[in-house]
NUVEXDO-95188 format. One record per atom (N, C-alpha, C): residue in three letters; z, x negated, y negated. Coordinates in pm, whole numbers, padded with zeros to 5 digits, always signed. Example, Ala and Ser with C-alpha at 12.3 -4.5 7.8 and 13.67 -1.06 7.14 Angstrom:
ala+00780-01319+00569;ala+00780-01230+00450;ala+00780-01320+00330;ser+00708-01285+00225;ser+00714-01367+00106;ser+00787-01290-00003;
% end
This chain:
met+01888+01017+01095;met+01971+01062+00986;met+01942+00990+00856;lys+01860+00888+00859;lys+01835+00813+00736;lys+01696+00842+00685;thr+01683+00843+00554;thr+01555+00860+00488;thr+01536+00742+00396;asp+01436+00660+00423;asp+01410+00540+00344;asp+01535+00456+00325;gly+01617+00443+00430;gly+01736+00360+00423;gly+01856+00426+00359;his+01846+00551+00319;his+01957+00620+00253;his+02026+00714+00350;ile+02157+00724+00339;ile+02232+00815+00423;ile+02198+00958+00381;asn+02173+01043+00478;asn+02124+01179+00453;asn+02217+01278+00523;lys+02334+01307+00463;lys+02437+01386+00530;lys+02458+01524+00469;val+02375+01566+00377;val+02391+01696+00313;val+02274+01786+00353;asn+02307+01904+00405;asn+02206+02003+00442;asn+02189+02104+00329;ile+02067+02149+00309;ile+02034+02251+00210;ile+01975+02370+00285;asn+02027+02488+00260;asn+01970+02612+00313;asn+01927+02697+00195;leu+01800+02731+00192;leu+01742+02806+00081;leu+01697+02942+00134;his+01768+03048+00091;his+01739+03184+00137;his+01665+03260+00027;glu+01565+03336+00067;glu+01485+03411-00030;glu+01524+03559-00027;tyr+01532+03618-00146;tyr+01563+03761-00162;tyr+01454+03826-00246;asn+01415+03947-00209;asn+01317+04026-00281;asn+01390+04129-00367;ser+01346+04144-00492;ser+01403+04247-00578;ser+01334+04379-00546;lys+01412+04473-00493;lys+01355+04600-00450;lys+01453+04711-00485;tyr+01406+04809-00559;tyr+01489+04925-00596;tyr+01620+04882-00664;asn+01609+04791-00760;asn+01723+04742-00839;asn+01831+04671-00757;gln+01794+04615-00643;gln+01886+04533-00566;gln+01807+04422-00497;tyr+01877+04318-00456;tyr+01812+04206-00389;tyr+01830+04219-00238;val+01718+04218-00167;val+01717+04234-00022;val+01674+04100+00040;arg+01755+04049+00130;arg+01723+03921+00193;arg+01601+03934+00283;thr+01512+03838+00272;thr+01391+03836+00354;thr+01411+03736+00468;pro+01321+03735+00565;pro+01335+03638+00674;pro+01296+03495+00634;met+01248+03475+00511;met+01205+03343+00468;met+01326+03256+00434;val+01347+03150+00513;val+01458+03057+00493;val+01403+02915+00507;phe+01444+02828+00418;phe+01406+02687+00425;phe+01531+02606+00456;his+01520+02511+00549;his+01630+02421+00583;his+01585+02278+00554;tyr+01665+02205+00480;tyr+01632+02068+00442;tyr+01753+01978+00457;lys+01726+01850+00471;lys+01823+01745+00444;lys+01801+01710+00297;trp+01908+01689+00220;trp+01895+01668+00076;trp+01798+01556+00042;cys+01813+01440+00103;cys+01726+01327+00068;cys+01580+01353+00103;glu+01555+01422+00213;glu+01417+01455+00250;glu+01357+01551+00148;leu+01436+01647+00102;leu+01389+01741+00000;leu+01354+01668-00129;val+01445+01586-00177;val+01425+01516-00304;val+01309+01418-00297;leu+01303+01340-00191;leu+01207+01230-00185;leu+01071+01266-00125;his+01065+01365-00033;his+00942+01383+00044;his+00883+01523+00046;asp+00958+01626+00009;asp+00906+01762+00020;asp+00788+01783-00074;gln+00686+01854-00026;gln+00565+01872-00106;gln+00566+01994-00196;trp+00657+02090-00175;trp+00659+02210-00260;trp+00776+02210-00358;phe+00898+02197-00308;phe+01015+02199-00396;phe+01052+02060-00448;gly+01017+01956-00375;gly+01046+01819-00416;gly+00990+01784-00553;pro+00863+01818-00583;pro+00810+01786-00716;pro+00890+01850-00830;leu+00945+01969-00808;leu+01028+02033-00910;leu+01149+01947-00942;leu+01211+01894-00839;leu+01330+01811-00856;leu+01294+01676-00917;arg+01186+01616-00870;arg+01147+01484-00921;arg+01105+01490-01067;arg+01039+01598-01108;arg+01001+01613-01250;arg+01123+01623-01340;asn+01235+01664-01285;asn+01360+01678-01361;asn+01454+01560-01341;gly+01402+01449-01292;gly+01479+01326-01287;gly+01550+01295-01157;leu+01542+01383-01057;leu+01604+01353-00928;leu+01505+01271-00845;thr+01510+01141-00863;thr+01412+01054-00798;thr+01477+00955-00702;lys+01610+00958-00690;lys+01681+00865-00603;lys+01770+00942-00507;cys+01793+00881-00394;cys+01886+00939-00298;cys+01964+00826-00235;pro+02096+00835-00230;pro+02176+00950-00271;pro+02169+00974-00421;thr+02188+01098-00459;thr+02183+01138-00599;thr+02306+01085-00672;pro+02286+01022-00789;pro+02401+00971-00865;pro+02498+01083-00903;val+02624+01049-00911;val+02728+01144-00950;val+02707+01183-01095;gly+02733+01309-01128;gly+02722+01356-01265;gly+02645+01486-01272;arg+02633+01537-01392;arg+02566+01664-01416;arg+02414+01643-01415;thr+02345+01736-01352;thr+02200+01736-01349;thr+02151+01870-01400;thr+02061+01867-01496;thr+02004+01990-01550;thr+01861+02002-01501;leu+01830+02116-01442;leu+01694+02141-01394;leu+01632+02248-01482;ser+01523+02213-01546;ser+01455+02310-01633;ser+01307+02313-01599;asn+01241+02420-01640;asn+01098+02437-01617;asn+01064+02417-01469;leu+01124+02496-01386;leu+01100+02487-01243;leu+00977+02571-01207;thr+00862+02511-01219;thr+00735+02581-01195;thr+00671+02526-01070;leu+00646+02613-00972;leu+00576+02572-00851;leu+00428+02560-00880;ser+00363+02470-00809;ser+00219+02455-00827;ser+00147+02575-00765;gly+00023+02592-00802;gly-00057+02704-00750;gly-00099+02685-00606;ser-00067+02573-00545;ser-00111+02546-00409;ser-00003+02576-00306;phe+00082+02673-00335;phe+00186+02711-00240;phe+00118+02761-00113;pro+00167+02727+00007;pro+00092+02750+00130;pro+00085+02894+00179;phe+00154+02986+00116;phe+00149+03125+00160;phe+00172+03216+00041;gln+00136+03341+00057;gln+00152+03440-00049;gln+00293+03498-00043;val+00361+03499-00157;val+00495+03556-00165;val+00479+03706-00194;pro+00542+03792-00114;pro+00515+03936-00122;pro+00597+04011-00228;phe+00631+03947-00340;phe+00706+04016-00444;phe+00679+03950-00578;asn+00715+04020-00687;asn+00701+03964-00821;asn+00833+03914-00877;arg+00942+03973-00834;arg+01076+03931-00879;arg+01164+03910-00757;gly+01252+03813-00767;gly+01342+03786-00656;gly+01443+03681-00694;lys+01507+03627-00593;lys+01602+03518-00616;lys+01604+03428-00494;phe+01648+03307-00518;phe+01673+03211-00411;phe+01821+03176-00414;glu+01884+03181-00300;glu+02023+03138-00287;glu+02020+03003-00216;thr+02071+02902-00282;thr+02070+02767-00227;thr+02213+02726-00195;ile+02235+02682-00072;ile+02369+02643-00027;ile+02363+02498+00022;trp+02451+02414-00036;trp+02464+02275+00006;trp+02584+02265+00098;lys+02565+02203+00217;lys+02676+02185+00312;lys+02680+02041+00361;leu+02801+01992+00379;leu+02820+01860+00438;leu+02796+01872+00588;glu+02706+01789+00639;glu+02664+01800+00778;glu+02779+01785+00878;ser+02866+01691+00857;ser+02970+01660+00957;ser+03073+01772+00972;thr+03107+01842+00865;thr+03212+01945+00871;thr+03162+02086+00842;asn+03037+02099+00800;asn+02979+02227+00758;asn+03049+02284+00635;glu+03121+02199+00563;glu+03191+02239+00441;glu+03089+02269+00331;val+03106+02381+00262;val+03017+02416+00152;val+03050+02329+00032;leu+02950+02256-00016;leu+02967+02170-00133;leu+02928+02242-00261;gly+02838+02338-00249;gly+02794+02411-00367;gly+02699+02523-00330;cys+02684+02616-00421;cys+02596+02731-00401;cys+02541+02771-00537;ile+02414+02803-00541;ile+02354+02845-00668;ile+02253+02956-00640;glu+02248+03053-00729;glu+02147+03158-00722;glu+02046+03135-00833;thr+01919+03133-00798;thr+01812+03113-00894;thr+01726+03239-00895;phe+01716+03303-01010;phe+01637+03424-01022;phe+01497+03387-01066;val+01397+03448-01000;val+01258+03410-01024;val+01173+03530-01060;thr+01074+03504-01142;thr+00968+03600-01173;thr+00837+03529-01148;leu+00752+03588-01067;leu+00624+03526-01034;leu+00517+03576-01130;leu+00447+03485-01188;leu+00335+03517-01276;leu+00208+03497-01197;lys+00127+03600-01191;lys+00004+03590-01110;lys-00117+03586-01198;
% end
């Protein structure tokens, strides 16, 4: 449960949706993370967070602004759409209580 000596009690579930026929359709692509592992060690989404100042875990209390969320060109698989969204849900591991939810709308530039 610990990552580099830090308590890691928050789960992240990242669901992908494809924009199809003017609506968002959920795809089978789902990512499951522990918050500290995502921030400190993930190779795809972690750099986005670290570039925006999330470099410590546990994350300090306060507002965090994430801007310019650009994935590198070395993503391990081809995403089958040009527009979509990611729904990110933070849950406390011990109670499964939802701590937060955010929808991020994406446009892929090829």
